[in-house]
C-alpha positions in Angstrom: 0.0 0.0 0.0 1.9 2.9 -1.2 1.6 5.0 1.9 2.6 8.5 2.5 -0.2 10.0 4.4 -2.0 7.6 6.7 -5.4 7.5 5.3 -4.6 10.2 2.7 -2.3 8.8 0.0 -2.6 5.0 0.1 -4.4 3.3 -2.7 -5.7 0.8 -0.2 -6.4 2.8 3.0 -7.4 5.9 1.1 -11.0 4.9 1.8 -10.2 4.0 5.4 -8.5 0.8 5.1 -8.5 -1.4 2.4 -5.2 -1.9 4.0 -3.5 -0.1 3.9 -4.3 5.0 5.5 -6.0 1.7 4.6 -7.7 2.1 3.6 -7.1 2.6 3.7 -5.1 3.4 4.6 -5.2 4.8 4.0 -5.7 6.7 1.8 -5.1 9.7 -3.8 -2.3 7.1 -4.0 1.3 8.0 -3.4 2.9 7.5 -6.8 6.5 6.4 -7.5 8.8 9.4 -7.0 9.6 9.6 -10.7 6.0 9.8 -11.7 6.1 13.6 -12.1 8.4 16.5 -12.9 9.4 17.0 -9.2 10.8 13.5 -9.0 14.3 14.7 -8.1 13.0 16.8 -5.2 11.9 15.8 -1.7 8.2 16.2 -1.2 6.4 17.5 1.9 2.7 17.1 1.9 0.0 18.3 4.4 -3.5 17.1 4.3 -6.9 17.0 5.9 -9.4 14.1 5.7 -13.0 13.6 6.8 -15.3 10.7 6.4 -18.9 9.9 7.2 -17.8 6.5 8.7 -14.7 5.2 10.4 -13.5 2.0 8.7 -10.4 -0.1 9.1 -9.4 -3.3 7.3 -13.0 -4.0 6.2 -14.4 -3.4 9.7 -16.3 -0.5 11.3 -17.4 0.5 14.8 -21.1 0.0 15.7 -23.2 2.9 14.3 -23.9 4.2 17.8 -20.2 4.7 18.3 -19.4 6.2 14.9 -20.3 9.5 13.4 -17.3 9.8 11.1 -13.9 11.4 11.5 -11.7 14.4 10.9 -7.9 13.9 10.6 -4.9 16.1 9.7 -1.8 14.3 8.2 1.8 15.2 7.3 4.1 13.2 5.0 7.6 13.4 3.7 9.1 11.6 0.7 12.9 11.7 -0.1 14.3 11.1 -3.5 16.2 8.1 -2.1 12.9 6.3 -1.4 12.6 7.0 2.3 9.2 8.1 3.5 7.8 9.2 6.8 4.3 10.2 7.9 2.1 11.2 10.8 -1.7 11.2 11.3 -4.1 12.3 14.1 -7.7 11.2 14.3 -10.7 13.1 15.7 -14.0 11.4 16.1 -17.1 13.5 15.5 -18.7 11.4 18.3 -15.9 12.0 20.8 -18.0 14.1 23.2 -20.7 11.5 23.4 -18.1 8.7 23.8 -16.2 10.8 26.4 -13.0 10.4 24.4 -10.2 13.0 23.9 -10.5 15.4 20.9 -7.7 13.4 19.2 -8.3 9.7 20.1 -5.9 8.0 17.7 -2.6 8.6 15.9 -0.1 6.9 13.5 3.6 7.4 13.0 5.1 5.7 9.9 8.5 5.2 8.5 9.4 3.1 5.4 10.9 2.8 2.0 9.3 3.0 -1.5 10.5 2.2 -5.0 11.9 5.0 -7.1 12.1 5.2 -10.9 9.4 4.8 -13.5 9.1 1.0 -13.7 5.6 -0.6 -14.1 6.1 -2.4 -10.8 6.0 -0.3 -7.6 6.6 -1.5 -4.0 6.7 -0.1 -0.4 7.7 -1.6 2.9 7.0 0.3 6.1 6.5 0.2 9.9 3.6 2.0 11.6 3.2 2.7 15.3 -0.5 2.9 16.1 -1.4 5.1 19.1 -4.9 5.1 20.7 -5.9 7.1 23.8 -7.6 5.3 26.6 -10.3 2.8 25.9 -11.1 4.0 22.4 -14.1 2.8 20.5 -12.1 2.7 17.3 -11.8 -0.7 15.6 -8.0 -0.3 15.5 -7.8 0.7 19.2 -6.2 -2.6 20.2 -3.5 -2.5 17.6 0.0 -1.3 18.4 2.6 -2.2 15.7 2.1 -2.7 12.0 4.6 -4.1 9.5 3.3 -3.9 6.0 4.4 -4.5 2.4 2.8 -3.7 -0.9 3.4 -4.5 -4.6 1.5 -2.6 -7.3 1.6 -3.5 -11.0 0.7 -0.8 -13.4 -0.6 -1.5 -17.0 -2.5 0.3 -19.7 -5.7 -1.5 -18.7 -5.7 -2.4 -15.1 -3.7 -1.6 -12.0 -3.5 -4.4 -9.4 -2.1 -4.1 -5.9 -1.3 -6.8 -3.2 -0.8 -5.8 0.4 0.3 -7.7 3.5 -0.2 -6.3 7.0 1.1 -8.0 10.1 0.2 -6.6 13.6 1.9 -7.2 16.9 1.2 -5.9 20.4 -2.3 -5.7 21.8 -3.4 -8.3 19.3 -1.6 -10.3 16.6 -3.2 -10.3 13.2 -2.4 -10.9 9.6 -4.4 -9.3 6.8 -3.9 -9.7 3.0 -5.6 -7.3 0.6 -5.9 -7.4 -3.2 -7.3 -4.4 -5.1 -7.9 -3.9 -8.8 -8.6 -0.5 -10.4 -8.6 1.4 -13.7 -8.2 5.2 -14.1 -10.2 7.3 -16.4 -8.9 10.8 -17.3 -11.8 13.3 -17.5 -11.6 16.6 -19.4 -10.8 19.6 -17.3 -9.5 23.1 -18.2 -6.0 24.2 -17.1 -2.5 23.0 -18.2 -1.5 21.8 -14.7 -4.9 20.4 -13.8 -6.1 16.8 -14.0 -9.3 15.1 -13.1 -9.3 11.3 -12.7 -12.0 8.8 -11.8 -10.6 5.4 -10.7 -13.2 2.7 -9.9 -11.7 0.2 -7.5 -12.6 -3.2 -6.2 -10.8 -4.6 -3.2 -10.9 -7.9 -1.3 -9.3 -8.7 2.0 -8.7 -11.9 4.0 -7.1 -12.4 7.4 -7.6 -12.8 11.1 -9.6 -10.2 13.1 -8.7 -10.4 16.7 -8.4 -6.6 16.7 -12.0 -6.3 15.8 -13.1 -8.7 18.5 -11.2 -6.6 21.0 -13.2 -3.5 19.9 -16.4 -5.4 20.5 -15.4 -6.7 24.0 -17.2 -5.6 27.1 -16.3 -5.5 30.7 -18.8 -7.6 32.8 -19.1 -7.8 36.6 -19.1 -11.4 37.8 -20.2 -12.3 41.3 -19.1 -15.5 43.0 -20.3 -15.9 46.5 -19.0 -12.8 48.3 -16.4 -11.8 45.6 -17.1 -9.4 42.7 -14.7 -9.5 39.8 -14.6 -7.4 36.6 -14.0 -9.6 33.5 -13.4 -8.4 30.0 -15.1 -10.7 27.5 -14.6 -10.8 23.7 -17.0 -12.5 21.2 -15.9 -15.6 19.5 -13.8 -14.7 16.4 -13.4 -16.6 13.1 -9.9 -17.7 12.2 -8.2 -16.6 9.0 -11.0 -16.0 6.6 -12.5 -13.6 4.1 -13.0 -10.1 5.6 -15.1 -8.5 2.9 -15.2 -6.5 -0.3 -14.9 -2.7 -0.8 -16.2 -1.0 -3.9 -15.2 2.6 -4.4 -15.0 5.3 -7.1 -12.3 7.8 -6.1 -12.6 11.1 -8.0 -9.3 13.0 -7.8 -8.7 16.7 -8.8 -5.1 17.8 -9.0 -4.4 21.5 -9.6 -0.7 22.2 -9.4 0.3 21.4 -5.8 -3.3 21.3 -4.5 -5.2 18.0 -4.5 -8.8 17.1 -3.7 -10.1 13.6 -3.5 -13.7 12.5 -3.0 -14.4 8.8 -2.6 -17.8 7.3 -2.4 -17.5 3.7 -1.2 -19.6 0.6 -0.3 -18.3 -1.9 2.2 -19.6 -5.4 2.3 -18.1 -7.2 5.4 -18.0 -11.0 5.6 -17.4 -13.6 8.4 -18.1 -11.2 11.3 -17.6 -12.2 15.0 -20.7 -12.4 17.2 -22.1 -8.9 17.9 -20.2 -7.5 14.9 -21.7 -4.9 12.6 -23.5 -6.8 9.9 -24.7 -5.7 6.5 -23.1 -3.5 3.9 -23.2 0.3 4.0 -22.2 3.3 1.9 -19.8 6.0 3.2 -18.0 9.1 1.8 -14.5 10.3 2.3 -13.2 13.7 1.4 -9.5 14.7 1.4 -7.7 17.9 0.7 -3.9 18.1 0.4 -1.1 20.6 -0.4 2.4 19.5 -1.6 5.5 21.7 -1.0 8.8 21.7 -2.7 
């Protein structure tokens, strides 16, 4: 998942986690450094992202706990291939949930392919930071090691991502996405408008999701009262679901705007998990410097 902004410039997490700020991301996609005229320069990008639902790796909080998100992000790409990024997440439902204004964050460092080859790859480490007992699906996750390979062609672009999580819970998630870009007419020499219908499929374990559904129960035995945290039974490695999206990207010089309507169809949910597919919308604005 070519990352660069968690949730902002990842072809997978760009709609909140196809897997990778996936949707993610993340994240619209961070292209190889040689893909434009600024290839020889470092790139610093700031962005702001909002979404009507909070999704992660084909999973979402229960509707009562989720009214969408707002998140600023910062990323840096060096000509050598080094990349670094940071992201903060604000839940629109934070006051009701009695959570801090920023309830989640990501710090990422990694390496990406450079050059103009048809095959593009990234490897990266992300430290996931949640505040208190967050209602976020990814609240139990701590460390993420991920790798992505993307193959470009004239007809279809295909990406395969692998995400391994350690700390809090241990999970492995694989994501395959296929997309095709359509260049739409738009005035302006340095302005482009692109529609890129995308289908993604993910499979993996989901202990992280079961942890978000767990509840503390008070158990009384004779004269002793004990608080016990119980999680629902969780399927093993299995299909997680499908994500259908149609990102519409406007690039005007260094300014970018990305609107992504999406439909998530989750599969093989734990007991008490959010069932049924749903639509959501993501909107991102970014500015690149240098």
